[in-house]
PyMOL Python script that loads the backbone (N, CA, C, O; Angstrom):
from pymol import cmd

cmd.read_pdbstr("""\
ATOM      1  N   MET A   1      93.558  -3.864 -39.025  1.00  0.00           N
ATOM      2  CA  MET A   1      92.228  -3.939 -38.482  1.00  0.00           C
ATOM      3  C   MET A   1      92.311  -2.725 -37.349  1.00  0.00           C
ATOM      4  O   MET A   1      92.973  -2.871 -36.322  1.00  0.00           O
ATOM      5  N   LYS A   2      91.737  -1.786 -37.580  1.00  0.00           N
ATOM      6  CA  LYS A   2      91.447  -0.728 -36.298  1.00  0.00           C
ATOM      7  C   LYS A   2      90.888  -1.254 -35.059  1.00  0.00           C
ATOM      8  O   LYS A   2      89.969  -2.059 -35.205  1.00  0.00           O
ATOM      9  N   GLU A   3      91.286  -0.939 -33.739  1.00  0.00           N
ATOM     10  CA  GLU A   3      90.473  -1.386 -32.638  1.00  0.00           C
ATOM     11  C   GLU A   3      90.089  -0.372 -31.908  1.00  0.00           C
ATOM     12  O   GLU A   3      90.787   0.624 -31.718  1.00  0.00           O
ATOM     13  N   ILE A   4      88.908  -0.554 -31.427  1.00  0.00           N
ATOM     14  CA  ILE A   4      87.860   0.782 -30.497  1.00  0.00           C
ATOM     15  C   ILE A   4      87.588   0.141 -29.377  1.00  0.00           C
ATOM     16  O   ILE A   4      87.032  -0.957 -29.394  1.00  0.00           O
ATOM     17  N   ASP A   5      87.983   0.812 -28.160  1.00  0.00           N
ATOM     18  CA  ASP A   5      88.034   0.296 -27.124  1.00  0.00           C
ATOM     19  C   ASP A   5      86.933   1.643 -26.531  1.00  0.00           C
ATOM     20  O   ASP A   5      87.186   2.839 -26.383  1.00  0.00           O
ATOM     21  N   VAL A   6      85.462   0.751 -26.248  1.00  0.00           N
ATOM     22  CA  VAL A   6      84.567   1.255 -25.726  1.00  0.00           C
ATOM     23  C   VAL A   6      84.082   0.826 -24.039  1.00  0.00           C
ATOM     24  O   VAL A   6      83.116   1.294 -23.437  1.00  0.00           O
ATOM     25  N   ARG A   7      84.730   0.156 -23.701  1.00  0.00           N
ATOM     26  CA  ARG A   7      84.888  -0.132 -22.392  1.00  0.00           C
ATOM     27  C   ARG A   7      84.432   0.729 -21.284  1.00  0.00           C
ATOM     28  O   ARG A   7      84.990   1.818 -21.417  1.00  0.00           O
ATOM     29  N   GLY A   8      83.783   0.721 -20.409  1.00  0.00           N
ATOM     30  CA  GLY A   8      83.307   2.012 -19.629  1.00  0.00           C
ATOM     31  C   GLY A   8      82.523   2.529 -19.987  1.00  0.00           C
ATOM     32  O   GLY A   8      82.005   3.071 -19.011  1.00  0.00           O
ATOM     33  N   LEU A   9      81.843   2.842 -21.115  1.00  0.00           N
ATOM     34  CA  LEU A   9      81.388   3.779 -21.614  1.00  0.00           C
ATOM     35  C   LEU A   9      79.889   3.436 -21.462  1.00  0.00           C
ATOM     36  O   LEU A   9      79.517   2.265 -21.544  1.00  0.00           O
ATOM     37  N   SER A  10      78.868   4.645 -21.199  1.00  0.00           N
ATOM     38  CA  SER A  10      77.410   4.140 -21.381  1.00  0.00           C
ATOM     39  C   SER A  10      76.942   4.305 -22.784  1.00  0.00           C
ATOM     40  O   SER A  10      77.421   5.208 -23.470  1.00  0.00           O
ATOM     41  N   CYS A  11      75.889   3.362 -23.339  1.00  0.00           N
ATOM     42  CA  CYS A  11      75.014   3.762 -24.198  1.00  0.00           C
ATOM     43  C   CYS A  11      74.524   5.059 -24.112  1.00  0.00           C
ATOM     44  O   CYS A  11      74.518   5.550 -22.983  1.00  0.00           O
ATOM     45  N   PRO A  12      74.049   5.833 -25.175  1.00  0.00           N
ATOM     46  CA  PRO A  12      74.433   5.172 -26.652  1.00  0.00           C
ATOM     47  C   PRO A  12      75.711   5.219 -26.914  1.00  0.00           C
ATOM     48  O   PRO A  12      75.992   4.643 -27.965  1.00  0.00           O
ATOM     49  N   GLU A  13      76.864   5.829 -26.189  1.00  0.00           N
ATOM     50  CA  GLU A  13      78.074   6.671 -26.665  1.00  0.00           C
ATOM     51  C   GLU A  13      78.944   5.452 -27.401  1.00  0.00           C
ATOM     52  O   GLU A  13      79.716   5.850 -28.273  1.00  0.00           O
ATOM     53  N   PRO A  14      78.909   3.899 -27.135  1.00  0.00           N
ATOM     54  CA  PRO A  14      79.476   3.091 -27.611  1.00  0.00           C
ATOM     55  C   PRO A  14      78.887   2.647 -29.374  1.00  0.00           C
ATOM     56  O   PRO A  14      79.547   2.551 -30.408  1.00  0.00           O
ATOM     57  N   VAL A  15      77.548   2.473 -29.151  1.00  0.00           N
ATOM     58  CA  VAL A  15      77.009   2.603 -30.758  1.00  0.00           C
ATOM     59  C   VAL A  15      77.422   3.808 -31.540  1.00  0.00           C
ATOM     60  O   VAL A  15      77.750   3.549 -32.698  1.00  0.00           O
ATOM     61  N   LEU A  16      77.477   4.934 -31.221  1.00  0.00           N
ATOM     62  CA  LEU A  16      77.753   5.869 -31.760  1.00  0.00           C
ATOM     63  C   LEU A  16      78.915   5.983 -32.356  1.00  0.00           C
ATOM     64  O   LEU A  16      79.072   6.298 -33.535  1.00  0.00           O
ATOM     65  N   ILE A  17      79.956   5.677 -31.391  1.00  0.00           N
ATOM     66  CA  ILE A  17      81.735   5.972 -31.874  1.00  0.00           C
ATOM     67  C   ILE A  17      81.742   4.590 -32.929  1.00  0.00           C
ATOM     68  O   ILE A  17      82.472   4.842 -33.887  1.00  0.00           O
ATOM     69  N   VAL A  18      81.229   3.420 -33.008  1.00  0.00           N
ATOM     70  CA  VAL A  18      81.186   2.641 -33.826  1.00  0.00           C
ATOM     71  C   VAL A  18      80.687   2.972 -34.952  1.00  0.00           C
ATOM     72  O   VAL A  18      81.226   2.737 -36.034  1.00  0.00           O
ATOM     73  N   MET A  19      79.528   3.594 -34.782  1.00  0.00           N
ATOM     74  CA  MET A  19      78.770   3.880 -36.402  1.00  0.00           C
ATOM     75  C   MET A  19      79.604   5.063 -36.891  1.00  0.00           C
ATOM     76  O   MET A  19      79.783   5.065 -38.109  1.00  0.00           O
ATOM     77  N   ASP A  20      80.220   6.192 -36.122  1.00  0.00           N
ATOM     78  CA  ASP A  20      80.954   7.086 -36.796  1.00  0.00           C
ATOM     79  C   ASP A  20      82.379   6.429 -37.549  1.00  0.00           C
ATOM     80  O   ASP A  20      82.735   6.839 -38.654  1.00  0.00           O
ATOM     81  N   GLU A  21      83.109   5.403 -36.832  1.00  0.00           N
ATOM     82  CA  GLU A  21      83.992   4.801 -37.505  1.00  0.00           C
ATOM     83  C   GLU A  21      83.713   4.183 -38.710  1.00  0.00           C
ATOM     84  O   GLU A  21      84.498   4.340 -39.645  1.00  0.00           O
ATOM     85  N   MET A  22      82.422   3.302 -38.877  1.00  0.00           N
ATOM     86  CA  MET A  22      81.991   2.614 -40.203  1.00  0.00           C
ATOM     87  C   MET A  22      81.901   3.615 -41.144  1.00  0.00           C
ATOM     88  O   MET A  22      82.554   3.530 -42.184  1.00  0.00           O
ATOM     89  N   ASP A  23      81.098   4.656 -40.896  1.00  0.00           N
ATOM     90  CA  ASP A  23      80.548   5.552 -41.567  1.00  0.00           C
ATOM     91  C   ASP A  23      81.798   6.500 -42.396  1.00  0.00           C
ATOM     92  O   ASP A  23      81.722   6.937 -43.545  1.00  0.00           O
ATOM     93  N   ALA A  24      82.929   6.655 -41.437  1.00  0.00           N
ATOM     94  CA  ALA A  24      84.281   7.741 -41.987  1.00  0.00           C
ATOM     95  C   ALA A  24      85.143   6.612 -42.495  1.00  0.00           C
ATOM     96  O   ALA A  24      86.172   7.037 -43.020  1.00  0.00           O
ATOM     97  N   ASN A  25      84.981   4.759 -42.493  1.00  0.00           N
ATOM     98  CA  ASN A  25      86.107   4.331 -42.991  1.00  0.00           C
ATOM     99  C   ASN A  25      84.988   2.891 -43.353  1.00  0.00           C
ATOM    100  O   ASN A  25      84.748   1.932 -42.619  1.00  0.00           O
ATOM    101  N   PRO A  26      84.506   3.157 -44.615  1.00  0.00           N
ATOM    102  CA  PRO A  26      83.556   2.069 -45.101  1.00  0.00           C
ATOM    103  C   PRO A  26      84.475   0.986 -45.440  1.00  0.00           C
ATOM    104  O   PRO A  26      85.504   1.359 -46.004  1.00  0.00           O
ATOM    105  N   GLY A  27      84.330  -0.442 -45.200  1.00  0.00           N
ATOM    106  CA  GLY A  27      85.269  -1.401 -45.859  1.00  0.00           C
ATOM    107  C   GLY A  27      86.447  -1.472 -44.598  1.00  0.00           C
ATOM    108  O   GLY A  27      87.249  -2.404 -44.660  1.00  0.00           O
ATOM    109  N   GLN A  28      86.540  -0.656 -43.644  1.00  0.00           N
ATOM    110  CA  GLN A  28      87.756  -1.419 -42.941  1.00  0.00           C
ATOM    111  C   GLN A  28      87.510  -2.448 -41.886  1.00  0.00           C
ATOM    112  O   GLN A  28      86.452  -2.315 -41.270  1.00  0.00           O
ATOM    113  N   ASP A  29      87.981  -3.057 -41.688  1.00  0.00           N
ATOM    114  CA  ASP A  29      87.516  -4.486 -40.528  1.00  0.00           C
ATOM    115  C   ASP A  29      87.809  -3.454 -39.129  1.00  0.00           C
ATOM    116  O   ASP A  29      88.755  -2.688 -38.945  1.00  0.00           O
ATOM    117  N   LEU A  30      86.720  -3.724 -38.309  1.00  0.00           N
ATOM    118  CA  LEU A  30      87.034  -3.374 -36.780  1.00  0.00           C
ATOM    119  C   LEU A  30      87.194  -3.966 -35.591  1.00  0.00           C
ATOM    120  O   LEU A  30      86.349  -4.859 -35.661  1.00  0.00           O
ATOM    121  N   ALA A  31      87.737  -4.075 -34.491  1.00  0.00           N
ATOM    122  CA  ALA A  31      87.966  -4.672 -33.396  1.00  0.00           C
ATOM    123  C   ALA A  31      87.341  -3.917 -32.174  1.00  0.00           C
ATOM    124  O   ALA A  31      87.998  -3.068 -31.572  1.00  0.00           O
ATOM    125  N   VAL A  32      86.153  -4.218 -31.846  1.00  0.00           N
ATOM    126  CA  VAL A  32      85.913  -3.182 -30.614  1.00  0.00           C
ATOM    127  C   VAL A  32      85.721  -4.246 -29.334  1.00  0.00           C
ATOM    128  O   VAL A  32      85.299  -5.393 -29.475  1.00  0.00           O
ATOM    129  N   LEU A  33      86.061  -3.724 -28.232  1.00  0.00           N
ATOM    130  CA  LEU A  33      86.189  -4.048 -27.306  1.00  0.00           C
ATOM    131  C   LEU A  33      85.020  -3.705 -26.289  1.00  0.00           C
ATOM    132  O   LEU A  33      84.610  -2.550 -26.398  1.00  0.00           O
ATOM    133  N   ALA A  34      84.408  -4.481 -25.326  1.00  0.00           N
ATOM    134  CA  ALA A  34      83.204  -3.939 -24.802  1.00  0.00           C
ATOM    135  C   ALA A  34      83.363  -4.533 -23.159  1.00  0.00           C
ATOM    136  O   ALA A  34      84.153  -5.410 -22.811  1.00  0.00           O
ATOM    137  N   ASP A  35      82.621  -3.977 -22.480  1.00  0.00           N
ATOM    138  CA  ASP A  35      82.502  -4.863 -20.993  1.00  0.00           C
ATOM    139  C   ASP A  35      81.339  -4.850 -20.673  1.00  0.00           C
ATOM    140  O   ASP A  35      81.027  -4.753 -19.486  1.00  0.00           O
ATOM    141  N   ALA A  36      80.403  -4.945 -21.675  1.00  0.00           N
ATOM    142  CA  ALA A  36      78.884  -5.108 -21.247  1.00  0.00           C
ATOM    143  C   ALA A  36      78.113  -5.901 -22.064  1.00  0.00           C
ATOM    144  O   ALA A  36      78.523  -5.906 -23.224  1.00  0.00           O
ATOM    145  N   ALA A  37      76.923  -6.723 -21.815  1.00  0.00           N
ATOM    146  CA  ALA A  37      76.328  -7.691 -22.728  1.00  0.00           C
ATOM    147  C   ALA A  37      75.319  -6.735 -23.360  1.00  0.00           C
ATOM    148  O   ALA A  37      74.873  -7.245 -24.388  1.00  0.00           O
ATOM    149  N   HIS A  38      74.901  -5.763 -23.159  1.00  0.00           N
ATOM    150  CA  HIS A  38      73.616  -5.358 -23.738  1.00  0.00           C
ATOM    151  C   HIS A  38      74.510  -4.101 -24.614  1.00  0.00           C
ATOM    152  O   HIS A  38      73.813  -3.348 -25.293  1.00  0.00           O
ATOM    153  N   THR A  39      75.706  -3.913 -24.610  1.00  0.00           N
ATOM    154  CA  THR A  39      77.030  -2.992 -25.323  1.00  0.00           C
ATOM    155  C   THR A  39      77.015  -3.903 -26.682  1.00  0.00           C
ATOM    156  O   THR A  39      76.579  -3.578 -27.786  1.00  0.00           O
ATOM    157  N   ARG A  40      77.706  -5.320 -26.224  1.00  0.00           N
ATOM    158  CA  ARG A  40      78.042  -6.305 -27.362  1.00  0.00           C
ATOM    159  C   ARG A  40      76.588  -6.202 -28.177  1.00  0.00           C
ATOM    160  O   ARG A  40      76.592  -6.010 -29.392  1.00  0.00           O
ATOM    161  N   ASP A  41      75.449  -6.332 -27.490  1.00  0.00           N
ATOM    162  CA  ASP A  41      74.096  -6.856 -28.530  1.00  0.00           C
ATOM    163  C   ASP A  41      73.752  -5.552 -29.368  1.00  0.00           C
ATOM    164  O   ASP A  41      73.173  -5.570 -30.454  1.00  0.00           O
ATOM    165  N   ASN A  42      74.158  -4.512 -28.754  1.00  0.00           N
ATOM    166  CA  ASN A  42      73.453  -3.079 -29.834  1.00  0.00           C
ATOM    167  C   ASN A  42      74.594  -3.030 -30.580  1.00  0.00           C
ATOM    168  O   ASN A  42      74.218  -2.415 -31.578  1.00  0.00           O
ATOM    169  N   ILE A  43      76.021  -3.347 -30.770  1.00  0.00           N
ATOM    170  CA  ILE A  43      77.042  -2.992 -31.565  1.00  0.00           C
ATOM    171  C   ILE A  43      76.721  -4.317 -32.596  1.00  0.00           C
ATOM    172  O   ILE A  43      76.868  -4.091 -33.797  1.00  0.00           O
ATOM    173  N   VAL A  44      76.314  -5.608 -32.212  1.00  0.00           N
ATOM    174  CA  VAL A  44      76.089  -6.621 -33.108  1.00  0.00           C
ATOM    175  C   VAL A  44      74.562  -6.328 -34.057  1.00  0.00           C
ATOM    176  O   VAL A  44      74.291  -6.656 -35.212  1.00  0.00           O
ATOM    177  N   LYS A  45      73.946  -5.762 -33.276  1.00  0.00           N
ATOM    178  CA  LYS A  45      72.849  -5.296 -34.037  1.00  0.00           C
ATOM    179  C   LYS A  45      73.108  -4.098 -35.385  1.00  0.00           C
ATOM    180  O   LYS A  45      72.821  -4.103 -36.582  1.00  0.00           O
ATOM    181  N   LEU A  46      73.726  -3.221 -34.557  1.00  0.00           N
ATOM    182  CA  LEU A  46      74.542  -1.968 -35.451  1.00  0.00           C
ATOM    183  C   LEU A  46      74.994  -2.399 -36.781  1.00  0.00           C
ATOM    184  O   LEU A  46      74.702  -1.983 -37.903  1.00  0.00           O
ATOM    185  N   ALA A  47      76.011  -3.610 -36.263  1.00  0.00           N
ATOM    186  CA  ALA A  47      76.654  -4.375 -37.851  1.00  0.00           C
ATOM    187  C   ALA A  47      75.817  -4.694 -38.653  1.00  0.00           C
ATOM    188  O   ALA A  47      75.883  -4.391 -39.844  1.00  0.00           O
ATOM    189  N   GLY A  48      74.719  -5.485 -38.033  1.00  0.00           N
ATOM    190  CA  GLY A  48      73.679  -5.955 -39.039  1.00  0.00           C
ATOM    191  C   GLY A  48      72.990  -5.036 -39.956  1.00  0.00           C
ATOM    192  O   GLY A  48      72.617  -5.373 -41.080  1.00  0.00           O
ATOM    193  N   GLU A  49      72.818  -3.781 -39.412  1.00  0.00           N
ATOM    194  CA  GLU A  49      71.984  -3.071 -39.957  1.00  0.00           C
ATOM    195  C   GLU A  49      72.941  -1.897 -41.262  1.00  0.00           C
ATOM    196  O   GLU A  49      72.532  -1.068 -42.075  1.00  0.00           O
ATOM    197  N   TYR A  50      73.991  -2.277 -40.975  1.00  0.00           N
ATOM    198  CA  TYR A  50      75.286  -1.966 -42.156  1.00  0.00           C
ATOM    199  C   TYR A  50      75.439  -3.268 -42.931  1.00  0.00           C
ATOM    200  O   TYR A  50      76.425  -3.385 -43.659  1.00  0.00           O
ATOM    201  N   LYS A  51      74.518  -4.293 -42.839  1.00  0.00           N
ATOM    202  CA  LYS A  51      74.764  -5.435 -43.765  1.00  0.00           C
ATOM    203  C   LYS A  51      76.391  -5.707 -43.736  1.00  0.00           C
ATOM    204  O   LYS A  51      77.138  -5.695 -44.715  1.00  0.00           O
ATOM    205  N   ARG A  52      76.717  -5.932 -42.482  1.00  0.00           N
ATOM    206  CA  ARG A  52      78.446  -6.190 -42.353  1.00  0.00           C
ATOM    207  C   ARG A  52      78.605  -7.324 -41.014  1.00  0.00           C
ATOM    208  O   ARG A  52      78.264  -7.284 -39.832  1.00  0.00           O
ATOM    209  N   ASP A  53      79.366  -8.417 -41.947  1.00  0.00           N
ATOM    210  CA  ASP A  53      79.405  -9.822 -40.993  1.00  0.00           C
ATOM    211  C   ASP A  53      79.987  -9.115 -39.475  1.00  0.00           C
ATOM    212  O   ASP A  53      80.508  -8.003 -39.390  1.00  0.00           O
ATOM    213  N   CYS A  54      79.752 -10.049 -38.364  1.00  0.00           N
ATOM    214  CA  CYS A  54      80.786  -9.944 -37.452  1.00  0.00           C
ATOM    215  C   CYS A  54      80.552 -11.309 -36.713  1.00  0.00           C
ATOM    216  O   CYS A  54      79.828 -12.259 -37.008  1.00  0.00           O
ATOM    217  N   ARG A  55      81.440 -11.088 -35.607  1.00  0.00           N
ATOM    218  CA  ARG A  55      81.579 -12.352 -34.812  1.00  0.00           C
ATOM    219  C   ARG A  55      82.010 -11.773 -33.631  1.00  0.00           C
ATOM    220  O   ARG A  55      82.576 -10.682 -33.558  1.00  0.00           O
ATOM    221  N   VAL A  56      81.641 -12.777 -32.366  1.00  0.00           N
ATOM    222  CA  VAL A  56      81.929 -12.399 -31.205  1.00  0.00           C
ATOM    223  C   VAL A  56      82.928 -13.142 -30.199  1.00  0.00           C
ATOM    224  O   VAL A  56      82.446 -14.191 -29.771  1.00  0.00           O
ATOM    225  N   GLY A  57      83.752 -12.949 -29.892  1.00  0.00           N
ATOM    226  CA  GLY A  57      84.533 -13.664 -28.954  1.00  0.00           C
ATOM    227  C   GLY A  57      84.937 -13.019 -27.406  1.00  0.00           C
ATOM    228  O   GLY A  57      84.197 -12.236 -26.811  1.00  0.00           O
ATOM    229  N   MET A  58      85.988 -13.404 -26.984  1.00  0.00           N
ATOM    230  CA  MET A  58      85.974 -13.129 -25.351  1.00  0.00           C
ATOM    231  C   MET A  58      87.409 -12.908 -25.331  1.00  0.00           C
ATOM    232  O   MET A  58      88.153 -13.822 -25.688  1.00  0.00           O
ATOM    233  N   ARG A  59      87.930 -11.660 -24.907  1.00  0.00           N
ATOM    234  CA  ARG A  59      89.400 -11.399 -24.736  1.00  0.00           C
ATOM    235  C   ARG A  59      89.568 -10.858 -23.317  1.00  0.00           C
ATOM    236  O   ARG A  59      89.496  -9.656 -23.060  1.00  0.00           O
ATOM    237  N   GLY A  60      89.847 -12.031 -22.203  1.00  0.00           N
ATOM    238  CA  GLY A  60      89.802 -12.247 -20.815  1.00  0.00           C
ATOM    239  C   GLY A  60      87.706 -12.247 -20.647  1.00  0.00           C
ATOM    240  O   GLY A  60      86.739 -12.910 -21.021  1.00  0.00           O
ATOM    241  N   LYS A  61      88.075 -10.855 -19.728  1.00  0.00           N
ATOM    242  CA  LYS A  61      86.721 -10.685 -19.319  1.00  0.00           C
ATOM    243  C   LYS A  61      85.728 -10.040 -20.119  1.00  0.00           C
ATOM    244  O   LYS A  61      84.510 -10.094 -19.948  1.00  0.00           O
ATOM    245  N   ASP A  62      86.602  -9.181 -21.363  1.00  0.00           N
ATOM    246  CA  ASP A  62      85.786  -8.767 -21.857  1.00  0.00           C
ATOM    247  C   ASP A  62      85.485  -8.976 -23.477  1.00  0.00           C
ATOM    248  O   ASP A  62      86.346  -9.600 -24.097  1.00  0.00           O
ATOM    249  N   PHE A  63      84.238  -8.465 -24.261  1.00  0.00           N
ATOM    250  CA  PHE A  63      83.984  -8.979 -25.277  1.00  0.00           C
ATOM    251  C   PHE A  63      84.524  -8.380 -26.334  1.00  0.00           C
ATOM    252  O   PHE A  63      84.476  -7.154 -26.441  1.00  0.00           O
ATOM    253  N   GLU A  64      85.093  -9.139 -27.230  1.00  0.00           N
ATOM    254  CA  GLU A  64      85.615  -8.638 -28.253  1.00  0.00           C
ATOM    255  C   GLU A  64      84.857  -8.818 -30.111  1.00  0.00           C
ATOM    256  O   GLU A  64      85.042  -9.786 -30.849  1.00  0.00           O
ATOM    257  N   ILE A  65      84.177  -7.792 -30.378  1.00  0.00           N
ATOM    258  CA  ILE A  65      83.459  -7.996 -31.507  1.00  0.00           C
ATOM    259  C   ILE A  65      84.213  -7.506 -32.984  1.00  0.00           C
ATOM    260  O   ILE A  65      84.632  -6.404 -33.340  1.00  0.00           O
ATOM    261  N   ILE A  66      84.186  -8.865 -33.683  1.00  0.00           N
ATOM    262  CA  ILE A  66      85.148  -7.913 -34.914  1.00  0.00           C
ATOM    263  C   ILE A  66      84.023  -8.037 -36.030  1.00  0.00           C
ATOM    264  O   ILE A  66      83.317  -9.033 -36.190  1.00  0.00           O
ATOM    265  N   ILE A  67      83.958  -6.581 -36.956  1.00  0.00           N
ATOM    266  CA  ILE A  67      83.266  -6.370 -37.738  1.00  0.00           C
ATOM    267  C   ILE A  67      83.745  -6.541 -38.990  1.00  0.00           C
ATOM    268  O   ILE A  67      84.826  -5.974 -39.150  1.00  0.00           O
ATOM    269  N   GLN A  68      83.376  -7.056 -39.836  1.00  0.00           N
ATOM    270  CA  GLN A  68      84.500  -7.146 -41.266  1.00  0.00           C
ATOM    271  C   GLN A  68      83.650  -6.198 -42.225  1.00  0.00           C
ATOM    272  O   GLN A  68      82.430  -6.037 -42.177  1.00  0.00           O
ATOM    273  N   GLY A  69      84.618  -5.560 -43.173  1.00  0.00           N
ATOM    274  CA  GLY A  69      84.323  -4.844 -43.671  1.00  0.00           C
ATOM    275  C   GLY A  69      83.573  -4.966 -45.045  1.00  0.00           C
ATOM    276  O   GLY A  69      83.213  -3.953 -45.644  1.00  0.00           O
TER     277      GLY A  69
END
""", "prot")
cmd.dss("prot")
cmd.show_as("cartoon", "prot")
cmd.util.cbc("prot")
cmd.orient("prot")
């Protein structure tokens, strides 16, 4: 599982980074670390557009979004 850290980045950069990774490596599981609720929401929406399941949890004070391939 590849980990992508988008903490501290402003939208739309986190979404574009995750989108590029999903395009480059279809089927790969991703763990995305985000520090803002709107970033979490946008990445979950993106995963849905790609028809990929995801789950959200917390890692300390940050959001961890697991996107399944």
